[in-house]
VOTI-14294 format. One line per 8 residues: for each residue y, x, z of C-alpha. Coordinates in steps of 0.05 Angstrom, whole numbers. Example, Ala and Ser with C-alpha at 12.3 -4.5 7.8 and 13.67 -1.06 7.14 Angstrom:
BEGIN
-90:246:156 | -21:273:143
***
This chain:
BEGIN
-740:1338:3601 | -748:1411:3621 | -795:1456:3582 | -806:1524:3612 | -819:1589:3576 | -831:1660:3599 | -845:1723:3561 | -875:1788:3582
-867:1857:3553 | -930:1851:3512 | -916:1779:3494 | -945:1719:3432 | -921:1659:3395 | -925:1650:3399 | -972:1652:3349 | -1019:1598:3375
-1063:1561:3331 | -1066:1488:3318 | -1089:1426:3284 | -1031:1378:3278 | -1030:1315:3238 | -966:1289:3207 | -917:1345:3206 | -876:1390:3161
-866:1465:3163 | -815:1472:3108 | -818:1481:3034 | -832:1416:2997 | -865:1371:3048 | -907:1310:3037 | -861:1251:3054 | -896:1195:3090
-844:1154:3128 | -874:1112:3183 | -943:1145:3183 | -983:1154:3247 | -1041:1195:3273 | -1065:1247:3323 | -1063:1323:3325 | -1069:1387:3364
-1019:1444:3368 | -974:1488:3410 | -908:1470:3440 | -857:1507:3398 | -790:1489:3428 | -741:1451:3472 | -711:1382:3468 | -763:1327:3468
-827:1365:3450 | -831:1405:3386 | -901:1418:3359 | -908:1456:3294 | -837:1438:3274 | -843:1364:3288 | -797:1338:3343 | -833:1284:3383
-798:1232:3425 | -837:1230:3491 | -799:1174:3528 | -862:1130:3531 | -916:1183:3527 | -978:1183:3570 | -988:1255:3593 | -1058:1281:3610
-1073:1348:3642 | -1136:1369:3680 | -1093:1408:3729 | -1047:1349:3745 | -986:1378:3711 | -932:1331:3684 | -887:1333:3623 | -836:1371:3663
-887:1427:3672 | -899:1434:3597 | -884:1504:3574 | -873:1535:3505 | -939:1562:3479 | -984:1512:3514 | -1031:1475:3466 | -1028:1399:3468
-1063:1343:3432 | -1012:1291:3409 | -1025:1219:3389 | -963:1195:3352 | -935:1140:3308 | -874:1128:3264 | -874:1198:3235 | -816:1216:3191
-842:1276:3153 | -777:1298:3120 | -765:1369:3096 | -712:1392:3146 | -722:1354:3211 | -789:1318:3218 | -795:1272:3278 | -846:1227:3310
-858:1183:3370 | -914:1209:3416 | -956:1157:3453 | -1003:1206:3486 | -1002:1281:3499 | -1061:1320:3528 | -1060:1393:3549 | -1118:1434:3520
-1144:1501:3545 | -1186:1551:3508 | -1213:1585:3570 | -1197:1578:3644 | -1231:1620:3696 | -1237:1689:3730 | -1222:1753:3694 | -1279:1802:3685
-1280:1864:3730 | -1232:1919:3706 | -1228:1889:3636 | -1155:1903:3618 | -1143:1950:3561 | -1070:1967:3551 | -1089:2010:3492 | -1107:1949:3450
-1070:1892:3487 | -1133:1858:3512 | -1171:1835:3572 | -1232:1791:3586 | -1239:1723:3619 | -1311:1700:3632 | -1338:1746:3579 | -1286:1726:3527
-1243:1782:3498 | -1171:1758:3497 | -1118:1792:3454 | -1044:1784:3468 | -985:1801:3423 | -910:1803:3416 | -903:1727:3420 | -954:1712:3475
-920:1673:3531 | -939:1697:3601 | -930:1644:3656 | -930:1659:3731 | -944:1732:3715 | -898:1782:3682 | -943:1813:3629 | -1009:1847:3615
-990:1906:3658 | -981:1860:3718 | -1051:1832:3706 | -1077:1903:3702 | -1045:1919:3769 | -1085:1862:3801 | -1149:1888:3768 | -1136:1959:3795
-1134:1928:3865 | -1206:1904:3854 | -1185:1832:3842 | -1209:1782:3790 | -1149:1736:3778 | -1159:1664:3755 | -1127:1658:3685 | -1116:1601:3637
-1113:1617:3562 | -1085:1575:3505 | -1094:1597:3433 | -1150:1601:3383 | -1214:1638:3368 | -1213:1684:3307 | -1269:1697:3257 | -1299:1751:3301
-1303:1706:3362 | -1245:1739:3399 | -1190:1697:3430 | -1119:1703:3405 | -1073:1680:3462 | -1008:1644:3453 | -1001:1626:3527 | -1028:1661:3589
-1021:1628:3658 | -1041:1660:3724 | -1070:1610:3773 | -1093:1658:3828 | -1092:1732:3843 | -1167:1733:3856 | -1230:1694:3843 | -1233:1627:3879
-1304:1606:3895 | -1322:1536:3872 | -1260:1526:3828 | -1274:1489:3764 | -1276:1533:3702 | -1273:1515:3629 | -1291:1550:3563 | -1291:1533:3489
-1330:1568:3435 | -1389:1569:3387 | -1459:1560:3415 | -1509:1617:3404 | -1578:1635:3431 | -1592:1563:3451 | -1655:1560:3494 | -1674:1488:3509
-1732:1510:3553 | -1689:1542:3606 | -1625:1502:3589 | -1582:1562:3570 | -1538:1586:3513 | -1484:1638:3502 | -1412:1636:3478 | -1373:1694:3447
-1390:1763:3421 | -1404:1788:3491 | -1456:1732:3501 | -1426:1696:3561 | -1485:1658:3591 | -1480:1583:3603 | -1533:1548:3646 | -1530:1473:3632
-1587:1453:3679 | -1538:1411:3722 | -1514:1371:3661 | -1541:1299:3667 | -1524:1278:3596 | -1533:1333:3544 | -1500:1317:3476 | -1552:1301:3423
-1520:1348:3373 | -1521:1410:3417 | -1545:1466:3373 | -1530:1537:3352 | -1466:1541:3311 | -1431:1480:3340 | -1364:1486:3376 | -1365:1460:3447
-1322:1453:3509 | -1359:1469:3574 | -1334:1452:3644 | -1368:1473:3709 | -1366:1529:3761 | -1373:1604:3757 | -1430:1640:3792 | -1404:1710:3805
-1472:1737:3828 | -1496:1740:3755 | -1431:1722:3718 | -1460:1655:3694 | -1423:1591:3680 | -1459:1532:3713 | -1442:1475:3666 | -1429:1406:3693
-1407:1376:3627 | -1412:1394:3553 | -1369:1363:3498 | -1380:1374:3424 | -1312:1386:3392 | -1295:1348:3328 | -1228:1362:3293 | -1232:1296:3255
-1242:1254:3318 | -1195:1194:3319 | -1174:1204:3247 | -1187:1161:3186 | -1192:1179:3112 | -1123:1186:3083 | -1090:1208:3148 | -1041:1265:3140
-1069:1329:3171 | -1041:1396:3190 | -1086:1450:3217 | -1072:1521:3238 | -1123:1572:3256 | -1165:1628:3227 | -1206:1629:3163 | -1276:1635:3192
-1312:1643:3126 | -1301:1628:3052 | -1350:1577:3024 | -1378:1570:2954 | -1334:1533:2903 | -1351:1461:2884 | -1330:1460:2811 | -1255:1474:2811
-1249:1460:2886 | -1245:1522:2929 | -1266:1517:3002 | -1263:1554:3068 | -1282:1540:3140 | -1225:1539:3189 | -1234:1553:3263 | -1180:1523:3307
-1172:1505:3381 | -1213:1442:3371 | -1270:1471:3330 | -1292:1481:3258 | -1274:1442:3196 | -1277:1452:3121 | -1213:1458:3080 | -1214:1441:3005
-1160:1468:2958 | -1147:1483:2885 | -1097:1522:2845 | -1075:1458:2810 | -1058:1418:2872 | -1045:1468:2928 | -982:1510:2938 | -976:1572:2981
-920:1595:3028 | -910:1665:3057 | -971:1688:3019 | -1017:1674:2960 | -1087:1650:2945 | -1111:1723:2949 | -1094:1723:3023 | -1145:1669:3040
-1199:1714:3066 | -1241:1715:3131 | -1195:1732:3189 | -1131:1707:3157 | -1089:1662:3201 | -1067:1602:3160 | -1034:1535:3167 | -1060:1478:3124
-1023:1414:3106 | -1058:1357:3071 | -1098:1294:3083 | -1164:1276:3115 | -1221:1262:3067 | -1276:1210:3076 | -1326:1266:3092 | -1279:1293:3147
-1257:1354:3106 | -1183:1368:3094 | -1153:1364:3024 | -1099:1418:3026 | -1032:1407:2991 | -1001:1469:3022 | -1028:1532:3055 | -980:1576:3094
-1000:1647:3115 | -984:1663:3188 | -986:1738:3181 | -991:1789:3237 | -928:1791:3279 | -915:1866:3285 | -839:1870:3279 | -788:1866:3335
-713:1874:3326 | -666:1868:3385 | -593:1877:3367 | -526:1841:3354 | -523:1785:3303 | -477:1806:3246 | -489:1749:3198 | -518:1679:3196
-535:1623:3146 | -572:1558:3153 | -638:1594:3144 | -626:1667:3161 | -595:1714:3212 | -576:1786:3201 | -582:1843:3252 | -590:1918:3245
-575:1908:3171 | -638:1865:3162 | -638:1793:3138 | -689:1752:3177 | -713:1685:3150 | -726:1627:3198 | -763:1562:3184 | -791:1501:3220
-847:1544:3251 | -797:1592:3283 | -794:1585:3358 | -728:1591:3395 | -716:1611:3467 | -651:1613:3506 | -659:1673:3551 | -589:1665:3580
-596:1595:3609 | -532:1574:3573 | -562:1516:3533 | -602:1465:3572 | -646:1420:3531 | -650:1429:3455 | -639:1500:3431 | -643:1529:3361
-609:1568:3306 | -546:1525:3311 | -535:1553:3382 | -536:1626:3359 | -471:1658:3336 | -449:1722:3304 | -436:1771:3361 | -494:1747:3404
-551:1793:3424 | -619:1766:3400 | -691:1789:3399 | -731:1772:3337 | -807:1776:3332 | -829:1772:3260 | -877:1790:3204 | -866:1818:3135
-880:1771:3076 | -896:1813:3015 | -917:1755:2970 | -847:1750:2939 | -813:1798:2891 | -770:1823:2949 | -807:1828:3015 | -779:1782:3069
-777:1788:3144 | -799:1720:3171 | -785:1703:3244 | -839:1676:3288 | -794:1674:3349 | -719:1683:3362 | -693:1693:3432 | -620:1693:3453
-613:1752:3501 | -538:1754:3513 | -476:1717:3489 | -442:1784:3476 | -461:1845:3435 | -518:1891:3456 | -504:1953:3496 | -490:2009:3447
-552:2051:3464 | -602:1993:3474 | -617:1972:3403 | -692:1963:3393 | -733:1967:3329 | -809:1960:3331 | -853:1963:3270 | -900:2002:3226
-879:2075:3212 | -866:2081:3138 | -855:2157:3135 | -847:2216:3181 | -815:2284:3176 | -802:2315:3244 | -754:2300:3276 | -746:2236:3235
-789:2175:3220 | -772:2109:3187 | -786:2035:3204 | -763:1980:3156 | -720:2031:3120 | -683:2052:3183 | -683:2127:3194 | -697:2143:3267
-678:2212:3293 | -712:2241:3355 | -692:2301:3396 | -734:2356:3428 | -693:2355:3492 | -681:2304:3546 | -641:2259:3498 | -707:2227:3476
-765:2203:3520 | -834:2201:3488 | -883:2149:3515 | -956:2137:3501 | -988:2068:3492 | -998:2058:3566 | -925:2076:3582 | -939:2146:3608
-902:2207:3583 | -931:2248:3526 | -953:2317:3549 | -912:2377:3527 | -929:2409:3460 | -956:2479:3448 | -903:2499:3398 | -846:2467:3436
-867:2477:3508 | -808:2439:3537 | -815:2379:3491 | -865:2322:3480 | -837:2313:3410 | -893:2353:3377 | -949:2312:3408 | -914:2247:3393
-908:2263:3319 | -980:2285:3316 | -1001:2215:3338 | -962:2180:3283 | -996:2161:3217 | -949:2135:3165 | -970:2066:3140 | -1009:2047:3202
-980:2069:3269 | -934:2020:3303 | -876:2049:3343 | -821:2020:3386 | -755:2057:3383 | -694:2046:3426 | -626:2078:3417 | -558:2078:3384
-555:2045:3316 | -505:2053:3260 | -509:2048:3184 | -585:2043:3176 | -599:2100:3224 | -616:2105:3297 | -611:2162:3347 | -670:2146:3393
-667:2155:3468 | -738:2128:3476 | -797:2120:3430 | -866:2092:3446 | -931:2085:3409 | -954:2013:3408 | -1024:1983:3409 | -1048:1943:3349
-1008:1879:3350 | -1032:1809:3332 | -1080:1790:3276
***
């Protein structure tokens, strides 16, 4: 089976959010040989279908997609609901047999007029603010800049988003697909979100912080539980005259649907709010692609990975492993922190173990949640760490885990870029500036030297050149350094690397990345 994957210049992991039953993400997993269940999550890799580290056999899978796509059209980053059996939840290579797989979308419809912001990596689709990041997969469109080019032509492209809503109501995209360059009248649209401002007299409610209006007058069977605060999926058409969604169907989303007490559960999403303790049981509300659910945990029975209990706060992206309770809550045995992905390293691999790769002098940890992409086309089918060798050029998108005594760089995605070494002056390091002292600044301990002449190009967030400085009239260096704040500004540097230092031929300020 072929699974496609494309990445734009601004592109997440992939970081899409999930609820997946019966899987392992490393550490000390719960072993339940032969278990079965259902779940929701993103496609993480090639060879069968990998969802949240679990490799599913799909030989006899029923595939469902509202757009008529088939398994061969499945792409990395798309969110799917998997019904599976015979799960082998072992610590190193969990597997399962999928009986049904359904593609899920978070929002699918026309982009708002002139809504792209390259400064903060966002745009809007039907009133929903969508953020993209390093691991966002762009499909049928190069990147956010290409979408912006369509908007500047006065167009409202039709866009499909996969991902999850965060605690503020914004959408965090793991997959962006372009269906059309402009609005198509009468095309079905779809949106998921939390109901607000419900008015049963005029059959309307809103979704999202920007209060996207939904008119459900055409709906013949309104769900009995429709109320403010519930998570719904709406399908219908878009009325551009007043930017209203005319709903034709409304579905109340239930993360526990199809599950029984005792089923293994794995959910990834954002902490929506922290709830009051029940005795020694701590609780929080998790918002994921299929709605809201309560997670119970305790210091005695729950372990943490890539973070600690102190990190469980509103807005944190987490992955929960545990079991379904009778009351439909999740009893967590492990909570993994999926921290902001704001590191990119592109260089030649100089070392490799079964769980790490080394490049630019930095050891990068990989795990079952790391996504792999073969950008060379050399390895059809399954592709992973075993296919990467010392001497290859790779691109790593990662986050910094500071919960351990020595901070670790943890890879969210690893892409093979070339079978040979990188060109000597094309090494890339992107991350938070740790210190600055003109003409130097540091990222991840690497000292980056810039030059006031044509040896270094200075780019702003939108890709345009920095204006010349007042003190150095022939250089943009002065203005570039004035925009850098140590400890917060993210910069991408490209240049020649040797012995923990880089001579930069290009530096660019980056927008805030991920959450």
